[in-house]
N, C-alpha and C positions, 0 to 999 in steps of 0.2 A: 243644527244638522239638517240635511235635506229631509223633507217630509215625504212620507209615502201615502199621504191622504190629500186628494185634490181639493178638499174643502178647507184644509188647514195648511196653507202654504207657508214657506219660510218667511218670517218677518225680518226685513233688512233694516228698516228705519221707521220710526213712529213720529208723525207730525204732531203739532199742537193745535192751533185754531184753524189753520188753513192747510191746503194740500201740499204734498211734496211732488215735484214735477221734474221733467227732464231727465228721468233715470236712464242710465246707460250701463252696459256690461261689456267687459273685455276679458278674454281668457289669458291665463298666465302659463308659462312653460311647465310648472309643477302640477298642473291639473286643476288649479284653482281659478279664481276670477276676481277682478276688481269691479265694483259697482259704485256708480256715482249718481248724485241727484242734486237738485236745487230745493232749498227750503223757502217757501213763499213767505212765511211769517217772519223769517229772519232776513228779509230783504233780498230774497233769491240768492243767498250765499251758497257756495259750492261745498258739498260734503262727499266723503269717500269711505267705502268699506272694502275689506278684502276677505275673501272666503277661501278656505282650503278645499281640497278635492272632495271632502265629505260634506261640504256646506257649512262648516263651522265659521262663525264670525271671529275675525282676528284683530280688528282695530277698534279702539286703541289697544296697543300691544299689551297682553296680559290682563286686559279688562274687557271681557266680552260685553258689547254694548249695542243697542239698536239706535245709536246716534252717530256712529262712525266718528270721523275726525273732520274738523273744519279745514278745508283747503284754501278757500279764498272768501273773504268777508265782503259782502256788498250791502248796500242800503237803498235798494230801488223802490220807488213808489209806483212804477209801472212794470208790466210784464217784461221778462228778460229776452234777450236773443239766445239762440242755442249756443252750445259749446261743444268741445270735442274731448275724447278720452282715448288713449292708446297706451301701449306698454313697450318700453325700450328693451334693448338687448340684455340689460342687467336685471330685468324684472321689476323696474320702477314704473309707477304710473305717471304718464305724462299727460297733462291737461292744458287746454287753451280756452280762454274765456275773455269776454269784454268786461272792462271795469264797471261799466254801467253809469248812467246819469240819473239822478233822482229828480227828474223833471216830468211833471204830469203832461201827458199827451205827446211826449217826444219819442214816438215809436221807432224812429230811425236813428236815435241818439244812443250809440253803444259805448261811448267812452273810449278808453284806450284798449289795445290788444295786449293781453297778459299771458305769460307762460308760467306754468306751475309744474313741479315734479315732486312726487311722494315716494319714499322708499318702501319696501315691503313691510317694515315695522312701523311706518307712519311718520317718519321724519320728513318735514317740509324742506326739501333739498334746495329750493330756490327762495326760501324764507316765506313768511306769512304774506308778504306783499307781492310775491312772484317776481318775474322779470318783465318790465314793460318793453314791448316790442315796437309799437307804433311811435310816430313822431308826436311832438307836443301838440295838443289841441285837436288831434285827429279823432274823428268819430267813425267807428267801424261797425261792420255787420258781424255775422258769426265768424269766430276765429277757428280755423281748422288746424289740425296737426297730424304729423305722421312720423313715427320713430324710424330712423334709417338704420341700415345694416352696419354702419360704422359707429354706432353708439350715440349718434346725435339725433336731432329732430328738426323737421322743417315745419314752419308755421306760416299760415297764409290767411288773408282776409280781404274783403272788399271794403272800400270806403262807404260811409253811410249814404253819400249822394250817388253811389253806383258809378263813379267816374274812373275808377282804377282798381287794380288788384295788386297787392303787395305780398312779398314772400321774404322770410328770414330763416336762416339756419343757425342753430346753436349746437355747440359740441356738448359732450356729456356733462361738463361742469357748468354749462350755461353761458359760455363765451360765444359771442357772435362770430360766425365764420364768413357769412356773406348776406346780402339782402337789403331790404328796405327801399328798393327801387321799384318803379312801376314796371310791370311785366307786360301788360297789354292794354292798349288804348285805341280802339278803332274810332273813326270819325263820329262824333256826337252819339256815343253809345249809352246804354244802360248795361253795365257789366257786373256780374255777380259770380264770385267763386263758389263752387258747389262741392268740391271734395279734394282731398290730397291722400295719396297712398304711397308707401315706400316701394322702391324698386330695387335694382341691383347696385352693388358697389357704392353705397352711400347716396344714391340718386333718389329722386321722388317724382311722381307723376301727379299732375293736377288737372282739374277740369273746371270749366266755367260756362256760363250762359250769358248771352247778350242780345239786346234789342237795338236796332238802328232804324230810325224813321226814314221812310222813302220819300223823296220829294215829289209833290204833285198829286199822287194817287191815294194818299192817306194810309197806305199799307206800311207794315213794319217788317223789315228783314230780321229774322231771328235765327239763332243758332246755338248749338252746343259745341264746345271746342275742348281740346286736350293738348297737353305738351309734357315734355320730360326735362327736368333739370338735373344735370350731373352733380357730383359732389362739390363742385366749385360754383354752382348756381347758374350754369350756362345752358340754354336750350340746346338739345342735342338731336332732335328729330329733324328730318329733311324738311318737312313742312312744320313750321313752328309758329303758331299752334296748328294742329290738324283739326279739320272740321269733321265732327261726328254726324251732325244733323243740321240741315238748313231748310228754311221754309219762309214764305211770305204770308202774313196774316194781318187781320185788322187790329188785334189786341196784343200780339207778341207772346213771348213765353211768360207764363204765370209764375208767381213767387214759389209755388209748391213744386214746380217742375225742376228736376235736378238729375243729371246723369250720374248714377252711382257706379263704382267700379271696384275691382280687386286686382291685385297683382296676378299675373299668370305664372309667376315663379321663374320666368325666363327673361326678365327685363322689360316685358311689355305689360299689357293690361287687358282686362275683359270688362265691357261696359253693358249696362242695361238702362234704357230710357224710353220715354213715350213721346209721341208727337203726332201731327196730322199733316195732310197734304201730300202724302206719298203717292206717286202715280200708279203704283202697283195695287192700290186699294180703290175699289169702285166708288166709295163715298169719300170725296175729298176732305170733308170736315170730320171724318171719323178718327178717334184717338186710337193709335196703334202702338204696341210695344215692339221695340227693336233691341237687338243685341249686336255688339261689334267687338272684334278683337284686333288690337293693334300690337304689332311685334316690337322687339327691342329697338328696331331701327325706325319706328314710327310709321310702318306700312300697314294699312288696314287689310283684314282678311276678307270682309264682305263688301260688296259694291253698294253705291248709293248711300242711303241713310242707315244701312245695316241690314242684317237678316231679320225679316218679319217673324215675330213669335207665333202669331195666330191670324188666320184669315177668317175673320168673323164679320157679321153684319152689324154688330153692336160694338160699343166702345170697350177698349181694354184699359184698365186703370190700376193704380197702386201696385206696380210690379216690384217684386223682389227676386233675387236670383242667387245662384251658387255656381261655382266653377270647379270642375274635377280635372286637375292637371294630368292625372294618370290616363284619362281617356279623351281629353280635349273636348269634353262635352259641357254645355252650358244648360243649367236647369232654371226655369222661370216659373214663378207662381204669381197669379194676378187675379183681379176681380173682373169678371165679365159683365157686360151690360145687362145680361139676363139674371143678375144677382147670384151667380155661381162663382165658386173658386175653381180656377183651372190651372193645370200644370203642363209644362212643355219641356222637351229635351231637344236641344239643337246640337248637331254634330259639327265637326270641323269644316264640312262643306256647306254648312248653313241649312241642312235639311231638317224638317220638322219630324222627328222620329215618333212622336206621340199623337200624330194626326194633325191635319191642317188647322183644326180649331183647338188643339190641345185636349187634355183629358179632364173631365169634370170630376172634382173630388167631393164637392158638396153643393147642393142647391138649397137655398134658404127659403123659409116661410115668409109671408108678408109681415112686415114690422121688424125684420132683422136685416142687417147689412153686414156681409162678410168682409173681413179685412185680413189680407195675407200678413204673416209675420216673418217667416223665413222658409227657405228651401235649401237644404244642406246635404251635399254628398258625404256619405259615411261609408267608406270601403266599397262594397258591391251594392250598396243601397243608397236611397235618398230619403231624408226626412223632411216632410212638408208640415207646416203648422199655420194656423189661422185662428182668429177669434170671431165670434158672432156678436156683433154690436146691436143691442136692442134699440130701435128707433122709436117705438111706441110705448114701451114699458121699461124705462131706464133703471128702475130700482129693483131689478131682478138679476139673477145670475147671468153673467156674460162669459160663457166658457171659452177657454183656450183649448184647442184640440190639435192633435198631431196624427200623422199617418206615415208609416214607413213603406216605401215603394222599392221594387227592384228596378233594374235598369230598363226593363220593358214597360214600366209603369203599373205593374201589378201590385196589389196590396200584399204585404208580408205578414202582418199581424192577423190572427184569426178574427178579431173584432173589427178589423179595418182601421178604426180610429180609436184613440185613447184620450180621455179628458185629462189635461194637465192642470187645469184650474176650473173649479165650479163655484167657488164662493162668490157672494154678492159684491160687485163693484161696477162702476159705470165707465171705467176708463181703460179697459183692456185693449181698446183699439190702438193704444200707444205702446203696446208690448213690443219687446225685441228679444232675439234669441241668438246665441252663438254656440259653436261646437267647442267643447273643452278638450284639453290635450289628451285626456284618457278616453275619449270617444263617446261621451254623452252630451246631449243638448241641454243648455241652461237658459231659462227665461227670466225676464224681469219686467215689471209693470208697476204703474201707480194705482193704488186703491183709494179712490177719493171718498168712499163711504167710511173707511176707517182711517183716512188721512195717513197712509203709510206707503212704503215701497216694499214689494214682496217679490219672491223669487221661487222658482221650482225647477227641478231637473227631470229629465226623462231618459231612461236607458234604452239601448238598442233593442232590448226584448220587450219594450213597452211598459216596463215597470217604473214606478217612481221611487225616489229615495236612494239611499246608499246601496250600491250594487251588492248582491249577496257575497261576492268574493271579497268585499272589503268590510262587510258588516262584522261587528265584534260581538 
């Protein structure tokens, strides 16, 4: 059950000799959550747990356990690539992962692309081996997935040599509907799929990054792109793919850069990403956060590289964002170059409603590095959360904190912030958070001190644990 003590958070899984990594959380329609992770000591195999609305562990069914269920067995000797978790229209967990290769030093060898599905009671609906999606002997990067509105799911991945992007769609029973063809291949590129999200009528939207060397001057043409596939797997946007961001640089887009996006609920999507070289910024090398909205027809709302989130003289980094379809406002949380966490609200016209530099929520002391976790619209309010990562004293508490803001950016809680987690661990900078169906935020993170995965909720009134209206 959810804890009401930030020093004793809910234990999801307990590791053995090494850490549990890659934890993810996804809400379910009944108010609960799926939580997944990789177990390093068991070859980075994939595990899953399901929670009900009160935070009770439900898997294996009828046997409360802090080990969850094994979804996909791997035997890697090197670190894994990332994987994806989503929930389909029937409430099943859908996961995509690479099979992995047990080869020392093969950092780009991801094995085959595999799809898995788990029912709410823990049945492996695609079997213990999952469904292999990629062609024989293909080595893949991270495998992404999105559960579509027609009950199916779209899966996508880049090849390990970054030469192509592949996409496949399965129906609810795991039958292939379309796919396994190259979707995009510019001249001499380095192309990397970065996200997939479901849209309307069984369609899906995807984004990718690419680098193309320029002849003669040593520069690299780089860009973020996006496109939409209908239920039959055909690109439907006028410009397919549409360019979100373009620049020329000496090094190109880094591996950590990725445009993240969410559905706008109307067949389009809202994006947030960072880049440099925008002519509207005085310093051409400065990292800037952008947002963009593309409608169902593939037409962008904001000109150029998108609406600039903050006009600062320092770099903007690590952006996360949330979208409120009721007001058409985009909320962004990021780390400023002055070691503060800042928040911004962008309206439909691209105006910065919380000041040209955003609003500072926290300024850290020397030896700490703030890391945004999430910013989530909840009714008439917005919940922002972050962690303080200790850079000089790692074996001390690294708190996760949250603040509730009104639409003008004012604090709602009398204490301004509330600690979600205060117990000792050194990895809360990999925490994530989602909004549950009943209106509270839920967090998950890896605790490498205790080799565990832990979770915590926070209610809209700032309290932790089961809401008083549900307490028995």
